[in-house]
N, C-alpha and C positions, 0 to 999 in steps of 0.2 A: 504494500500500500504506500502511496506517495503522499507526502504532506503538501501544503500550499506551494512551497518553493519548488518541489519536484514537479507538481502539476504545471506550474508556470513554465518551468524549463522544458517539459515535454511539449507544451503548446508552442513554445518558441521554436523547438526543433521541428515540429510538424510544419509550422509556417515556413521555416527556412527550406525544408525539403520540398514543399509545394512550390515555392518560388523557383527552385532549381529545375523543376519539371516543365516549366512553361515553354510553349512553342516559340522558336526563334522568329524575331521580326522579319528577318530576311526571307522567310518562307511565306509571308502573308502580304497580300495587296489589299489596301483599304482606301477607297476613293469616296470623297464627299461630293454630293450632287446638288445642283442649284434647286432651290425651292421656288415654285411659282408664287407670284406676288399674292394671289388670293389666299394661299395657304400659309403665308408667312406668320400670322399670329398663332397658328396651331401646330406648325411643324418646324422644329429647329433645323433639321437637315435630313436629306435622304442619303443613303450610302450603299456602296456595293463592296462586299467583303468576299475575298477569294483566297483559299489555301488548298494546296494539292496534297498535303500530308494525310497519311492514314489515321494517325492519332494526334489530336489537337487538344491543347490545354491552355487556357488563358484565364484572366481575371476581368470581371465586369465591375467597375466601380459603382458605388451608390449613385443613382441617377433617376431621372424621370422615366416615364414609360416609353416602350418601343413596340412597333409592329415589325415582325421579321418574317419574310417569305423565304423559306428554305428552297433553294434551287437544286442543290445537291447536299447530301450528308444528313446526319441525325445525331442527337446527343442529349445531354442533360445539363441542368443548372442546379448547383447545390448552394443553398442560401445559409445565412449565418445561424439559423435555428436548426440546421441539420436536414431540413426538408429538401428533397430533390424532385424536380419535375422533368419529365421527358419532353423532348421537342416534338412538334407535329409539323405538318407541311406549312401551316399558317400559324404563327405564334404571336401572342400578346404578352410581352414582358411588362409586368406591372411595376410601378415605382418602387425602387429599392432603398431601404434605409441603411443598408450595410453593403459591403462588397460581396460578390458571389463568384463561385468558381464555375467555369465553363469547360466541359469535357465532351469532345465530339469525335465520332467516327467519320472520317473524311473520305474523299475530298469534300470540303465545305465551301459552298458558294451561297451567299445570302444577299437578298435585296432588303434593306432596312429603312425604317421610318422612325426618327426620333421625335417624340411628341413634346411640346411645351406643356407646362401645367394646365394652361388654358385648353390646349388640344386634348390632353388626357380627359378632362371633364367633358368637353364638347363632343368628342368622338367616341370614347369608350362608355361614358356615363357611369362608370364604376367608382365607388368610394375607395380610394387608395388606402385609407386607414383599415378597411376590412379586407382588401384584396392585395395589399402590398406584398412584395417579396414572393412572387409567384410567376411561373411561366405557364400561361394558359393556352388552350386551343382557341385561337381567335374566332373560329366559327361559332363557338358557344356564346361569344360576346357580340360579334359583329354580324352574325347571320351567314347564310349560304353565299351571299354576295362576295365575301372575302375569299371563299373557296374558288369561285368563278374567276375572280381577279388573280388569284394565285396561279391557276391553270394558264391564264392568258400571259402572265409575266413569265412563267416557265417556258411556254411555247416560244415567246419572243426571244428569250435567252438562248434556247436551243438553236434557234435560227441564226443568232448572232452572238456567239459566246464571248467575243472580244468587244462587245458593246461598251460605249462610254457611260451607259446608264440612262441617258436622256430619254430613250424610247420607253424604258421601264417607268420613269417618272410620269411620262405622258399617259401611260396606262393607269397608274395608281391615282393620279390627281383627281379625276372626276369622281371616283369612288369615295375618296376621302372628303371631298367637298360635299358630296351628298350626305355623308354621315354626320357632318357638323350640325350640332343642335344648339339652339340659343341657350345661353346661361344667364342666371340671375345677374342683373347689372351690379348689384352689391358685391357679389362674388368676384366679378371681374375687377372691381375697384380694389378689393382685398388683394388679389393676385398682383396688381400693380403696386400696391403698398408693400407687399412682401419683397418684390424686386428692389424697390427703392430702399427699403430697410436693410436688405442684405448688401446693397451697394454703398451704404454709409461707412462701413468699416469692415475689416477682416474679422472683427470680433464684436458684432453689433449686440448691444444689450436687448434682451427680450422686452423690457419695459418700453423701449422706443417703438417697437412694433405695435404694442397695445395703444400707445398714445396716437399713432397714426390712424387707427381704425375707429369707426363709429360703432362697431360691434362690441359686445361684452367680451371679457377675457375668455370665458368659456366658449363663446361662439367663434372667436378667432382661433382658438385651439382646435375646435371641431372642424373648421373649414380648412385650416392648414393641413390637418390630417387627411381630409377628404381629397385634396388636390396633390399633396406631396407625399403622403404616407408617413409623416413624421410629426412630432410636436415642434412648436417654434424653436425651443431650445436645441433640440436634436438637429433641426434643419440648419441652424446657425453653425453648429459644430461640423456638420457634414460639408457645407460650402466653405467653411474656413479651411478644412483639410484639402478639399479639391482645388481651391484657388492657390493655397500655399504651395501645393505640389506643382501646379502650372507655373508659378513664379520661380520656384526652385529650378525648374527645367529650362527657364528662359536664358538664352545665350546672353552673356555679358552681365549677368547679375553679380553685384559686388559683395565682398565680405560683409560690409556694413549693412547692406540690404538683407542678406541672409540672417545676420544677427537681429535685425529689426523684425523679421518674420518669426524668429524663435521667441521673441518677447511676447508674441500673441498666445503663448502656451505657458504653463507653469514652469516647465523645464524641458530639456531635450527628450527625456524618456517619455514625457507626456505627449510631445509632438509625434514621436515615433508610434506610440500606441494609437493616437487618433488617426494618423495616416494609414496605418495598417487596417484599422477598423473600417474606414470609409473608402479607402482606395485599394486595399488588399495587398499592398507591398510595403516594405520598409524603404525609407528614403535612400538607403545605400544601393537599392536595386532599381531605382526609378530610371536611371539612364543606362541600364545594362543592355538594352536593345532586344530583350526577349519578352516584351509585353506590348505587342503592337496595338491591341484594342485599347488598352489603358492609355498608352502614350499618345494615341490619336485623339481620344476623348478628353484627356487631361492636358489640354493645350491652351496656353494663355490666350490664343486668338478666340477660343470659345467664350471667353469672358469679356472680349472687347468688340468683336465684329459680328457674331451671330445674333440675330434678332429673333424673338424677343430676349433680351438679356435677363435671365432669371436671377443671376447673382453677379452683376458687373463688378469689376475691380474698382475699389475706391480710388479716387484720384491720388490720394496721398498714402497709397498702400505701403510704402516703405517708411512711413512715419509710425513710430511705436505709439500705440494707444493702450495704456493700462486700463484694465476694467474687468468686466464679466468674461471669464474664460469659457463660458458656454457649458459648464458642467453642473 
């Protein structure tokens, strides 16, 4: 029997072993595709993922929901609670509050759609607080139309396997636009306030969100859970970890800026734990070149250029702001 120290050591060893097993970035192609203007409020990006390996293993960081049409391959996702869901031909990945492990029998080719929180609510209609951290059969949520779309996308891909993906976006866009349902205007204002709140600081105090909103604290907590699958406090921690990783990976970052980022945590070990929890890697392995999904998603450009900016970088991100560490 192991005591707490032994358990922590075993967990660390398992995590290190898991990191060593991830598929090399050199074996994977991941391309982002342009989102039609009409879908921009609801879709963060389309993407085309391709890997010819037989056995593929990677990490999916905590994130908003995704629709994934498998063109080749099948696999499973294992979430932080130990639950594993198998893939189907049409998959709906619900918002994740923690990093998850992806294991696939390839070759794996996927056409994917990353939803904004607004898009999650308007297209899926599911409460992320109840359905978060799952890989669902999209047909059960979006109906038979998604299966029809999946067959059309796969047929187009078979006809042109070297596509740049624009033809697949053209097929998917009408279906997604048709699925968009109107949301309560108050909910839409709250989502805007969440983005503004997260953009105020790498470490925004939860009280500042409550002050922005006309809803009661309990209503704010319920709605944040509905669209993000997290509490406000956990959401702040999640985006702190994601944005700090993006900044740590930024070329030209200075030692003083790194020190400033570290000051947003209690200490270095706290930062490592938070990054592992939400990103699924230790900082030492973030530039190792063997986590292509993670490295493409955790890119500083995603917090600067992609609209809508769920959690934009604060303008003075390199200025240390002591305060609520989000725990």
